[in-house]
VEXFILUM-875834 format. One line per field, with one value per residue (C-alpha): residue number from 1; residue in three letters; x, y, z. Coordinates in nm, 3 decimals, always signed. Layout:
! residues N
i <- c(NUM,...)
aa <- c(ALA,...)
c1 <- c(X,...)
c2 <- c(Y,...)
c3 <- c(Z,...)
//
This chain:
! residues 391
i <- c(1,2,3,4,5,6,7,8,9,10,11,12,13,14,15,16,17,18,19,20,21,22,23,24,25,26,27,28,29,30,31,32,33,34,35,36,37,38,39,40,41,42,43,44,45,46,47,48,49,50,51,52,53,54,55,56,57,58,59,60,61,62,63,64,65,66,67,68,69,70,71,72,73,74,75,76,77,78,79,80,81,82,83,84,85,86,87,88,89,90,91,92,93,94,95,96,97,98,99,100,101,102,103,104,105,106,107,108,109,110,111,112,113,114,115,116,117,118,119,120,121,122,123,124,125,126,127,128,129,130,131,132,133,134,135,136,137,138,139,140,141,142,143,144,145,146,147,148,149,150,151,152,153,154,155,156,157,158,159,160,161,162,163,164,165,166,167,168,169,170,171,172,173,174,175,176,177,178,179,180,181,182,183,184,185,186,187,188,189,190,191,192,193,194,195,196,197,198,199,200,201,202,203,204,205,206,207,208,209,210,211,212,213,214,215,216,217,218,219,220,221,222,223,224,225,226,227,228,229,230,231,232,233,234,235,236,237,238,239,240,241,242,243,244,245,246,247,248,249,250,251,252,253,254,255,256,257,258,259,260,261,262,263,264,265,266,267,268,269,270,271,272,273,274,275,276,277,278,279,280,281,282,283,284,285,286,287,288,289,290,291,292,293,294,295,296,297,298,299,300,301,302,303,304,305,306,307,308,309,310,311,312,313,314,315,316,317,318,319,320,321,322,323,324,325,326,327,328,329,330,331,332,333,334,335,336,337,338,339,340,341,342,343,344,345,346,347,348,349,350,351,352,353,354,355,356,357,358,359,360,361,362,363,364,365,366,367,368,369,370,371,372,373,374,375,376,377,378,379,380,381,382,383,384,385,386,387,388,389,390,391)
aa <- c(UNK,UNK,UNK,UNK,UNK,UNK,UNK,UNK,UNK,UNK,UNK,UNK,UNK,UNK,UNK,UNK,UNK,UNK,UNK,UNK,UNK,UNK,UNK,UNK,UNK,UNK,UNK,UNK,UNK,UNK,UNK,UNK,UNK,UNK,UNK,UNK,UNK,UNK,UNK,UNK,UNK,UNK,UNK,UNK,UNK,UNK,UNK,UNK,UNK,UNK,UNK,UNK,UNK,UNK,UNK,UNK,UNK,UNK,UNK,UNK,UNK,UNK,UNK,UNK,UNK,UNK,UNK,UNK,UNK,UNK,UNK,UNK,UNK,UNK,UNK,UNK,UNK,UNK,UNK,UNK,UNK,UNK,UNK,UNK,UNK,UNK,UNK,UNK,UNK,UNK,UNK,UNK,UNK,UNK,UNK,UNK,UNK,UNK,UNK,UNK,UNK,UNK,UNK,UNK,UNK,UNK,UNK,UNK,UNK,UNK,UNK,UNK,UNK,UNK,UNK,UNK,UNK,UNK,UNK,UNK,UNK,UNK,UNK,UNK,UNK,UNK,UNK,UNK,UNK,UNK,UNK,UNK,UNK,UNK,UNK,UNK,UNK,UNK,UNK,UNK,UNK,UNK,UNK,UNK,UNK,UNK,UNK,UNK,UNK,UNK,UNK,UNK,UNK,UNK,UNK,UNK,UNK,UNK,UNK,UNK,UNK,UNK,UNK,UNK,UNK,UNK,UNK,UNK,UNK,UNK,UNK,UNK,UNK,UNK,UNK,UNK,UNK,UNK,UNK,UNK,UNK,UNK,UNK,UNK,UNK,UNK,UNK,UNK,UNK,UNK,UNK,UNK,UNK,UNK,UNK,UNK,UNK,UNK,UNK,UNK,UNK,UNK,UNK,UNK,UNK,UNK,UNK,UNK,UNK,UNK,UNK,UNK,UNK,UNK,UNK,UNK,UNK,UNK,UNK,UNK,UNK,UNK,UNK,UNK,UNK,UNK,UNK,UNK,UNK,UNK,UNK,UNK,UNK,UNK,UNK,UNK,UNK,UNK,UNK,UNK,UNK,UNK,UNK,UNK,UNK,UNK,UNK,UNK,UNK,UNK,UNK,UNK,UNK,UNK,UNK,UNK,UNK,UNK,UNK,UNK,UNK,UNK,UNK,UNK,UNK,UNK,UNK,UNK,UNK,UNK,UNK,UNK,UNK,UNK,UNK,UNK,UNK,UNK,UNK,UNK,UNK,UNK,UNK,UNK,UNK,UNK,UNK,UNK,UNK,UNK,UNK,UNK,UNK,UNK,UNK,UNK,UNK,UNK,UNK,UNK,UNK,UNK,UNK,UNK,UNK,UNK,UNK,UNK,UNK,UNK,UNK,UNK,UNK,UNK,UNK,UNK,UNK,UNK,UNK,UNK,UNK,UNK,UNK,UNK,UNK,UNK,UNK,UNK,UNK,UNK,UNK,UNK,UNK,UNK,UNK,UNK,UNK,UNK,UNK,UNK,UNK,UNK,UNK,UNK,UNK,UNK,UNK,UNK,UNK,UNK,UNK,UNK,UNK,UNK,UNK,UNK,UNK,UNK,UNK,UNK,UNK,UNK,UNK,UNK,UNK,UNK,UNK,UNK,UNK,UNK,UNK,UNK,UNK,UNK,UNK,UNK,UNK,UNK,UNK,UNK,UNK,UNK,UNK,UNK,UNK,UNK,UNK,UNK,UNK,UNK,UNK)
c1 <- c(-0.905,-0.699,-0.755,-0.936,-1.194,-1.234,-1.305,-1.546,-1.729,-1.752,-1.895,-2.145,-2.257,-2.621,-2.755,-2.982,-2.669,-2.459,-2.142,-2.207,-2.192,-1.892,-1.711,-1.807,-1.706,-1.378,-1.305,-1.384,-1.159,-0.881,-0.936,-0.937,-0.624,-0.452,-0.586,-0.454,-0.111,-0.109,-0.223,+0.064,+0.318,+0.161,+0.173,+0.536,+0.615,+0.444,+0.623,+0.963,+0.865,+0.768,+1.096,+1.287,+1.079,+1.141,+1.522,+1.556,+1.346,+1.488,+1.831,+1.655,+1.529,+1.866,+2.023,+1.755,+1.807,+1.456,+1.208,+0.898,+1.072,+1.180,+0.812,+0.714,+0.965,+0.853,+0.492,+0.606,+0.782,+0.468,+0.256,+0.474,+0.443,+0.070,+0.045,+0.237,+0.019,-0.289,-0.195,-0.071,-0.388,-0.625,-0.445,-0.446,-0.809,-0.924,-0.734,-0.802,-1.038,-0.882,-0.813,-1.131,-1.365,-1.698,-1.773,-1.992,-1.723,-1.462,-1.680,-1.762,-1.387,-1.304,-1.597,-1.485,-1.139,-1.235,-1.469,-1.183,-0.962,-1.233,-1.288,-0.914,-0.900,-1.217,-1.059,-0.707,-0.737,-0.750,-0.496,-0.260,-0.239,-0.324,-0.099,+0.237,+0.129,+0.045,+0.393,+0.569,+0.361,+0.451,+0.826,+0.807,+0.629,+0.868,+1.175,+1.341,+1.286,+1.112,+0.738,+0.754,+0.917,+0.660,+0.361,+0.458,+0.577,+0.241,+0.042,+0.274,+0.196,-0.174,-0.162,+0.018,-0.223,-0.520,-0.365,-0.295,-0.649,-0.793,-0.577,-0.683,-1.062,-1.033,-0.865,-1.142,-1.425,-1.266,-1.141,-1.264,-1.630,-1.719,-1.541,-1.726,-2.061,-1.976,-1.866,-2.185,-2.397,-2.217,-2.234,-2.614,-2.660,-2.450,-2.642,-2.990,-2.963,-3.117,-2.975,-2.786,-2.973,-2.874,-2.703,-2.487,-2.396,-2.297,-2.070,-1.917,-1.885,-1.539,-1.413,-1.534,-1.385,-1.049,-1.059,-1.154,-0.891,-0.608,-0.465,-0.490,-0.418,-0.077,-0.079,+0.248,+0.295,+0.483,+0.593,+0.656,+1.010,+1.273,+1.399,+1.047,+1.052,+1.403,+1.356,+1.116,+1.278,+1.617,+1.438,+1.294,+1.614,+1.843,+1.578,+1.597,+1.974,+1.948,+1.701,+1.902,+2.214,+1.998,+1.883,+2.241,+2.343,+2.032,+2.212,+2.467,+2.205,+1.993,+2.288,+2.334,+1.963,+1.974,+2.258,+2.070,+1.765,+1.977,+2.127,+2.479,+2.546,+2.417,+2.183,+2.448,+2.696,+2.450,+2.350,+2.718,+2.764,+2.459,+2.582,+2.936,+2.773,+2.552,+2.788,+3.095,+3.294,+3.185,+2.824,+2.878,+3.013,+2.672,+2.504,+2.639,+2.464,+2.142,+2.171,+2.240,+1.943,+1.723,+1.836,+1.778,+1.436,+1.335,+1.455,+1.243,+0.938,+0.996,+1.035,+0.713,+0.510,+0.247,+0.230,+0.078,-0.042,-0.093,-0.180,-0.343,-0.581,-0.865,-0.809,-0.602,-0.526,-0.464,-0.342,-0.216,-0.533,-0.772,-0.909,-0.981,-1.123,-1.220,-1.099,-1.458,-1.545,-1.288,-1.472,-1.238,-0.871,-0.749,-0.383,-0.305,+0.006,+0.141,+0.499,+0.713,+0.455,+0.229,-0.057,-0.387,-0.747,-0.938,-1.307,-1.600,-1.926,-2.085,-1.818,-1.635,-1.266,-0.973,-0.616,-0.347,+0.012,+0.211,+0.548,+0.638,+0.648,+0.950,+1.052,+0.902,+0.966,+0.804,+0.508,+0.469,+0.495,+0.231,-0.016,+0.043,+0.029,-0.280,-0.508,-0.769,-0.731,-0.864,-0.877,-0.834,-0.533,-0.337,-0.343,-0.087,+0.223,+0.414,+0.370,+0.591,+0.922,+1.125,+1.069)
c2 <- c(+3.207,+3.134,+2.873,+3.098,+3.192,+2.824,+2.742,+3.031,+2.921,+2.563,+2.659,+2.881,+2.643,+2.548,+2.192,+2.322,+2.415,+2.105,+2.011,+1.903,+1.539,+1.604,+1.747,+1.453,+1.200,+1.383,+1.408,+1.035,+0.936,+1.126,+0.964,+0.610,+0.681,+0.780,+0.461,+0.246,+0.412,+0.347,-0.011,-0.062,+0.058,-0.175,-0.475,-0.393,-0.371,-0.703,-0.871,-0.754,-0.882,-1.223,-1.239,-1.175,-1.447,-1.694,-1.624,-1.624,-1.930,-2.114,-2.092,-2.221,-2.522,-2.624,-2.588,-2.754,-3.109,-3.168,-3.284,-3.125,-2.793,-2.804,-2.875,-2.557,-2.344,-2.495,-2.406,-2.054,-2.037,-2.177,-1.923,-1.634,-1.767,-1.796,-1.437,-1.301,-1.493,-1.370,-1.006,-1.035,-1.220,-0.975,-0.683,-0.843,-0.944,-0.574,-0.371,-0.005,+0.103,+0.108,+0.449,+0.586,+0.406,+0.573,+0.722,+0.419,+0.170,+0.366,+0.387,+0.012,-0.077,+0.120,-0.026,-0.374,-0.289,-0.149,-0.439,-0.679,-0.508,-0.484,-0.862,-0.915,-0.731,-0.883,-1.235,-1.141,-1.386,-1.688,-1.610,-1.370,-1.446,-1.818,-1.994,-1.844,-1.856,-2.232,-2.273,-2.088,-2.271,-2.609,-2.512,-2.371,-2.667,-2.900,-2.745,-2.907,-2.607,-2.561,-2.564,-2.229,-2.077,-2.225,-2.092,-1.735,-1.758,-1.891,-1.620,-1.351,-1.483,-1.478,-1.130,-1.003,-1.179,-1.016,-0.675,-0.703,-0.842,-0.542,-0.297,-0.441,-0.437,-0.077,+0.018,-0.157,+0.009,+0.361,+0.364,+0.099,+0.045,+0.421,+0.459,+0.150,+0.305,+0.633,+0.459,+0.269,+0.577,+0.747,+0.453,+0.420,+0.785,+0.761,+0.456,+0.567,+0.950,+0.981,+1.277,+1.189,+1.233,+1.528,+1.305,+1.144,+1.488,+1.595,+1.283,+1.333,+1.713,+1.713,+1.499,+1.764,+2.048,+1.867,+1.823,+2.179,+2.316,+2.077,+2.342,+2.633,+2.463,+2.292,+2.146,+2.101,+1.736,+1.494,+1.139,+0.895,+0.974,+0.720,+0.685,+0.581,+0.290,+0.206,+0.147,-0.142,-0.265,-0.312,-0.482,-0.724,-0.791,-0.812,-1.044,-1.271,-1.280,-1.362,-1.649,-1.779,-1.794,-1.970,-2.234,-2.298,-2.362,-2.548,-2.870,-2.693,-2.463,-2.765,-2.923,-2.603,-2.597,-2.967,-2.917,-2.620,-2.851,-3.103,-2.835,-2.913,-2.545,-2.219,-1.989,-1.708,-1.946,-2.098,-1.751,-1.670,-1.991,-1.916,-1.562,-1.707,-1.950,-1.690,-1.393,-1.544,-1.331,-1.576,-1.502,-1.125,-1.089,-1.187,-0.912,-0.654,-0.764,-0.820,-0.466,-0.325,-0.524,-0.374,-0.026,-0.103,-0.252,+0.045,+0.293,+0.107,+0.119,+0.493,+0.553,+0.352,+0.510,+0.750,+1.100,+1.055,+1.397,+1.725,+2.051,+2.351,+2.625,+2.406,+2.129,+1.805,+1.587,+1.209,+0.904,+1.122,+1.316,+1.017,+1.138,+1.508,+1.672,+2.047,+2.229,+2.303,+1.933,+1.860,+1.929,+1.758,+1.639,+1.373,+1.252,+0.872,+0.732,+0.386,+0.315,+0.590,+0.683,+0.980,+1.050,+1.247,+1.143,+1.392,+1.364,+1.482,+1.618,+1.276,+1.098,+0.950,+0.930,+0.959,+0.896,+1.153,+1.043,+1.307,+1.268,+0.986,+1.240,+1.394,+1.753,+1.818,+2.192,+2.232,+2.042,+2.258,+2.569,+2.424,+2.370,+2.709,+2.882,+2.694,+2.595,+2.834,+3.038,+2.856,+2.525,+2.222,+2.098,+2.395,+2.253,+1.988,+2.156,+1.987,+1.656,+1.784,+1.680,+1.379,+1.089)
c3 <- c(-1.342,-1.034,-0.775,-0.528,-0.787,-0.875,-0.520,-0.479,-0.806,-0.684,-0.333,-0.493,-0.763,-0.716,-0.777,-1.044,-1.248,-1.204,-1.390,-1.752,-1.848,-2.054,-1.757,-1.539,-1.792,-1.874,-1.510,-1.450,-1.744,-1.584,-1.255,-1.398,-1.604,-1.282,-1.121,-1.392,-1.353,-0.971,-1.023,-1.267,-1.015,-0.748,-0.988,-1.064,-0.685,-0.627,-0.909,-0.786,-0.439,-0.590,-0.764,-0.432,-0.252,-0.530,-0.519,-0.140,-0.075,-0.372,-0.183,+0.127,-0.073,-0.200,+0.134,+0.357,+0.462,+0.616,+0.362,+0.540,+0.567,+0.211,+0.117,+0.299,+0.116,-0.217,-0.120,-0.067,-0.399,-0.574,-0.395,-0.523,-0.876,-0.849,-0.710,-0.997,-1.244,-1.084,-1.099,-1.461,-1.568,-1.404,-1.571,-1.912,-1.889,-1.845,-2.100,-2.153,-2.433,-2.779,-2.950,-3.106,-2.867,-2.787,-2.442,-2.354,-2.457,-2.257,-1.943,-1.979,-2.010,-1.699,-1.507,-1.595,-1.484,-1.150,-1.086,-1.149,-0.909,-0.654,-0.676,-0.658,-0.325,-0.195,-0.244,-0.125,+0.164,-0.068,-0.339,-0.170,+0.206,+0.279,+0.018,+0.140,+0.494,+0.473,+0.324,+0.607,+0.867,+0.713,+0.723,+1.087,+1.231,+1.042,+1.193,+1.490,+1.728,+2.049,+2.065,+2.258,+1.939,+1.698,+1.870,+1.888,+1.529,+1.417,+1.603,+1.442,+1.094,+1.163,+1.308,+0.995,+0.766,+0.948,+0.923,+0.547,+0.492,+0.686,+0.491,+0.154,+0.256,+0.365,+0.040,-0.149,+0.043,+0.040,-0.322,-0.554,-0.441,-0.453,-0.785,-0.918,-0.818,-0.981,-1.312,-1.310,-1.278,-1.553,-1.780,-1.711,-1.796,-2.108,-2.229,-2.159,-2.181,-1.843,-1.629,-1.307,-0.969,-0.762,-0.514,-0.788,-0.918,-0.568,-0.533,-0.888,-0.866,-0.705,-0.997,-1.235,-1.029,-1.005,-1.388,-1.458,-1.217,-1.346,-1.574,-1.326,-0.990,-0.945,-0.599,-0.404,-0.413,-0.173,-0.205,+0.087,+0.208,+0.121,+0.482,+0.593,+0.339,+0.393,+0.772,+0.718,+0.397,+0.583,+0.866,+0.621,+0.420,+0.732,+0.894,+0.582,+0.632,+0.996,+0.956,+0.667,+0.892,+1.157,+0.906,+0.789,+1.153,+1.253,+1.364,+1.579,+1.733,+1.817,+1.997,+2.206,+2.294,+2.378,+2.617,+2.767,+2.822,+2.998,+3.226,+3.102,+3.015,+3.163,+2.962,+2.916,+2.772,+2.544,+2.421,+2.345,+2.161,+1.953,+1.870,+1.779,+1.546,+1.361,+1.364,+1.211,+0.962,+0.673,+0.760,+0.825,+0.473,+0.334,+0.531,+0.298,-0.021,+0.170,+0.309,-0.026,-0.173,+0.097,-0.009,-0.366,-0.311,-0.094,-0.368,-0.625,-0.402,-0.348,-0.711,-0.787,-0.501,-0.636,-0.516,-0.182,-0.090,-0.279,-0.102,-0.274,-0.189,-0.309,-0.070,-0.016,-0.317,-0.232,-0.421,-0.718,-0.731,-0.727,-0.405,-0.355,-0.044,-0.042,+0.274,+0.361,+0.355,+0.631,+0.948,+1.198,+1.204,+1.441,+1.473,+1.410,+1.555,+1.470,+1.583,+1.432,+1.164,+1.241,+1.018,+1.024,+0.993,+0.781,+0.886,+0.696,+0.852,+0.775,+0.984,+0.685,+0.746,+0.509,+0.613,+0.516,+0.547,+0.750,+0.898,+0.644,+0.365,+0.206,+0.241,+0.575,+0.580,+0.234,+0.344,+0.654,+0.438,+0.193,+0.478,+0.628,+0.287,+0.141,+0.431,+0.533,+0.845,+1.162,+0.971,+1.213,+1.024,+1.141,+1.495,+1.411,+1.279,+1.559,+1.382,+1.093,+1.248,+1.161,+1.391)
//
């Protein structure tokens, strides 16, 4: 059976002849296994980030003369340790089912795991965002810098926290909460023997189809391109180097700013003096390891990033197959542009939106060929081939 026949079979399948319970459970187990792998990759990325934070801010602590600023950096280090502990503890508290477990035990273990991850994202403000932000704010307001620099920095930190919080809640509502509801329905059916309602079968059907088609349909898969990650990775690591050099010359910089405030030097000369202090050859030597560390960190992120998009004649496979949309389910496509990242909103008839990464994906020409080869004729996604160019 080829993928076109599978698609036709699925489209013509009446609700009175739904997928079997075995198909639904097998498909759900496949989906939760993929989720565990993606969560393991996420946890590893976060632990690496925590290690980098501890090393960088540990250096700040030992080279910071101001007590209040040192307290802020120690708070950031403590927050990184707490975040790492929280991730490891959550993962260890919800292990997968042991070999030989029954279907009910397997479903219950996966439900507990998904619930724990859902609670983790739901409380991300308290354990992930606020602790390090408080530390950074303590250090920022403890520095002997102008108030006009402290206020924008504070607003920037709050804006970043708000965006990260929204992103986590969006992921929770789109991925974890629906999966939790599906697992709960399957577990209830397995425990009681009651058949699933037609609406539940309709929601779980694509999972069974994805499982049934797994051996016949091999979607063309694409990861996030290395260059897309490296752009922001290098901005972060070079930024760390820059602010580290500023902190090492804080006293001299304050002297220049003080002369500028007393009008004993003009702004242009003050700017040149600041540049000369920061960009000495001794300081520029250190930018090399920071730049290489940014490349290494970006490479590790790219290696650990799950397959973001798969394209087949059945539809669009997202998050390493955890989310699956049939071509016929996608009724509208809209572009989404944020800075140099251009993506697509895949919109169902109900109005539900799913984001599909686009120009940040590797092998642009192959991705374009996959869309042109697999998407149905006159599908709305075919209106956006122009987005498939490097930005």
